[in-house]
N, C-alpha and C positions, 0 to 999 in steps of 0.2 A: 255785480254782473257786468261782464264786458259789453261794450257798445255793439259789437258785431252780433253777439247772441241776442241782444235786445231787438235789433233790426230784423234778424232772421225769424224770431218768434212773432213779431208783429206781422211780417209777411205771411207766415204760415197761418196765423189766425185770420188774416184777411182772405187768403185763398180758400180756407175752409168755409168761411162765412159766404163767400161768393158762390162756392159750389152748392152749399145748402140752399141759397136763395134761387139759384137757377135750375137745379136738377131735382130737388125734392118737391113733390106736389103738396103744397100746404096752402091754407087760406092766407090772404094778404095780411090780415090782422095778426095772425100767429107769427108770420115772418117779421113783421115790424116789431112785435114784442121781443122776439128772439134777437133781432138786431140791436135793440135798445139795451137788453140785458147783457149782451156780449160787449158792447161798447162801454157800458158802465163798469163791467168787471175788468176790462183791459185798463181803463183809466185808473181805477182803484189799485190795480196791480202795479201800474207804472208809478203812481204816487208812493206806494210802499217801497218799491225798489229804489227810488231816489231819496227815500228817507223823509218825505214830506208828511207822511201819515204814520201814526204810531203803531 
């Protein structure tokens, strides 16, 4: 995967997470769980894309 696509995808995920956190009315606990799940998913995806995870 080209580096530019990787950066663009990370920016898009960040913007979507920002919009969800600021504009969707949810409980704080649900938002924090959502943030943790998204961050873990992105980290796992990055590790797979760099070949560090099988």
